[in-house]
C-alpha positions in Angstrom: 0.0 0.0 0.0 1.0 3.6 -0.6 -0.2 6.6 1.3 -0.4 9.7 -0.8 -0.9 13.0 1.1 -1.6 16.4 -0.4 -0.7 19.3 1.8 -2.7 22.5 2.3 -5.0 24.3 4.7 -8.6 23.2 5.4 -11.6 25.4 4.7 -13.2 27.1 1.7 -11.1 30.3 2.3 -8.0 28.4 1.2 -9.3 26.1 -1.5 -7.8 28.1 -4.4 -4.7 29.3 -2.7 -1.2 28.5 -3.9 -0.4 26.6 -0.7 -3.2 24.1 -1.5 -1.7 22.9 -4.8 -0.7 19.6 -3.2 -4.4 18.9 -2.5 -5.4 19.7 -6.1 -3.1 16.9 -7.3 -4.7 14.4 -4.9 -8.2 15.5 -6.2 -7.0 15.1 -9.8 -5.6 11.6 -8.9 -8.8 10.6 -7.2 -10.8 11.6 -10.3 -8.5 9.7 -12.7 -8.4 6.6 -10.5 -12.1 6.6 -9.7 -11.5 6.9 -6.0 -14.1 8.8 -4.0 -12.8 11.3 -1.5 -14.9 11.7 1.6 -14.7 14.2 4.5 -12.7 12.9 7.5 -12.1 15.4 10.2 -10.7 18.6 8.7 -9.6 16.7 5.6 -10.5 14.2 2.9 -9.7 10.5 2.5 -10.2 7.9 -0.1 -9.1 4.3 -0.6 -8.8 2.4 -3.9 -6.5 0.6 -6.3 -4.1 1.7 -9.0 -3.8 -1.5 -11.0 -2.8 -4.1 -8.4 -1.5 -1.5 -5.9 -3.6 -0.4 -3.0 -3.5 3.4 -2.5 -4.8 5.6 0.3 -5.4 9.2 -0.6 -5.5 11.9 2.0 -5.3 15.7 2.2 -5.8 18.8 4.3 -5.1 16.7 7.5 -4.8 19.9 9.6 -3.3 23.4 9.3 -0.2 23.3 7.2 2.2 24.0 10.1 1.0 21.1 12.1 0.6 18.4 9.4 3.0 16.0 11.0 1.0 14.6 13.9 -2.1 13.6 11.9 0.1 12.2 9.2 2.0 10.1 11.7 -1.4 8.8 12.9 -2.3 7.7 9.3 1.0 5.8 9.0 0.3 4.0 12.3 -3.3 3.3 11.2 -2.2 1.5 8.1 1.0 0.1 9.6 3.1 1.9 6.9 6.6 3.1 7.1 7.7 6.6 5.9 9.2 4.8 2.8 5.6 4.1 1.7 4.6 7.7 2.0 4.4 10.2 -0.9 3.8 13.9 0.1 2.6 16.3 -2.6 3.2 20.0 -1.9 3.9 23.5 -3.3 7.4 24.8 -3.9 8.3 28.5 -4.0 11.7 27.8 -5.6 10.3 26.5 -8.8 8.3 28.5 -11.4 4.7 27.6 -11.9 4.1 24.6 -14.1 7.2 22.7 -13.0 7.3 19.6 -10.9 10.1 17.7 -9.2 10.4 14.4 -7.3 12.6 14.4 -4.3 13.7 11.5 -2.1 14.6 12.6 1.5 16.5 15.8 2.2 15.6 19.0 4.2 12.4 20.9 4.4 13.6 23.9 2.3 11.6 26.3 4.4 8.3 24.6 3.8 6.5 24.5 7.2 4.3 21.5 6.3 7.4 19.4 5.4 9.2 20.7 8.4 6.3 19.5 10.7 6.4 16.1 9.0 10.1 15.6 9.4 10.1 16.7 13.0 7.2 14.5 13.9 8.3 11.4 12.1 12.0 11.9 13.1 13.1 11.2 9.6 13.3 12.9 6.2 13.3 9.5 4.3 10.0 9.9 2.4 9.2 10.9 -1.2 8.0 14.4 -2.0 6.4 15.5 -5.3 6.9 19.2 -5.5 4.8 21.5 -7.6 6.2 24.9 -8.5 4.2 28.0 -7.6 6.9 30.7 -8.3 8.2 33.3 -6.0 6.4 36.5 -4.7 7.2 39.9 -6.1 9.9 41.9 -4.6 8.9 43.2 -1.1 5.9 40.8 -0.8 6.0 38.4 2.2 6.2 34.7 1.3 3.5 33.8 3.9 1.1 36.2 2.2 1.9 35.0 -1.3 1.3 31.3 -0.6 -2.1 32.2 0.9 -3.3 34.2 -2.1 -5.5 32.6 -4.8 -3.9 31.5 -8.0 -4.4 33.9 -10.9 -6.1 32.8 -14.1 -2.8 33.2 -15.9 -1.0 31.0 -13.4 -3.8 28.4 -13.5 -3.3 28.1 -17.3 0.3 27.0 -16.6 -0.4 25.0 -13.5 -3.3 23.0 -14.7 -1.3 20.8 -17.2 1.2 20.3 -14.4 -1.5 18.7 -12.3 -2.1 16.1 -14.9 1.6 15.4 -15.2 1.9 15.2 -11.4 -0.7 12.4 -11.5 1.4 10.7 -14.2 4.4 11.0 -11.8 2.4 9.5 -9.0 1.6 6.5 -11.1 5.2 6.1 -12.1 6.3 6.3 -8.4 3.8 3.7 -7.4 4.5 1.2 -10.3 8.2 1.7 -10.9 9.6 3.4 -7.8 11.4 6.7 -7.0 14.5 6.4 -9.1 12.7 5.6 -12.3 10.2 8.4 -11.7 13.0 10.9 -11.0 14.7 9.9 -14.2 11.6 10.5 -16.1 10.1 13.6 -14.5 13.1 15.5 -13.2 14.8 15.7 -16.6 14.0 19.3 -17.4 15.3 20.5 -14.0 18.5 18.5 -14.4 19.2 20.2 -17.8 18.6 23.6 -16.3 20.9 22.9 -13.4 23.6 21.8 -15.9 23.4 25.0 -17.9 23.6 27.0 -14.7 26.7 25.2 -13.6 28.4 26.0 -16.9 27.7 29.8 -16.7 
């Protein structure tokens, strides 16, 4: 079984905000895989299959900054290890429309990931990061992530959501290394060009 968790903040006020892009991916995956998401506490949950693989989808477990404890509870409920966890979340350091798979590492300033690492006592879990871009000069990052996505941004992000579901399918069926090789290619090429300059 794999546990897929989309980060965000609960409540209608935050539904369309940049910080909730991880939940959008979970909703898109549920739709494609014919899994019904139902309210559970502050969040949403759904169980189903992707081919032969059992998957549990969850999102909006609690406020972003305290995501760790309820997520740990889910792992305990299903007797899963952090290695069977995939967390989907927004990333300020990538432009809108990009995605990247990361295995382990630090939290990069993301409070949801920070809460998870601190609660689980490990960073050894897969993250699927969705770029939301950086705020304008002088704008506070905390305000930026809690703003609604503009129509222009959504035109760029929407195709990325479909590709993110493709990446989840690859992660589940073929594992992190194969998925990173397939879906992190663009970012690797950018990094190489930057290294040469």
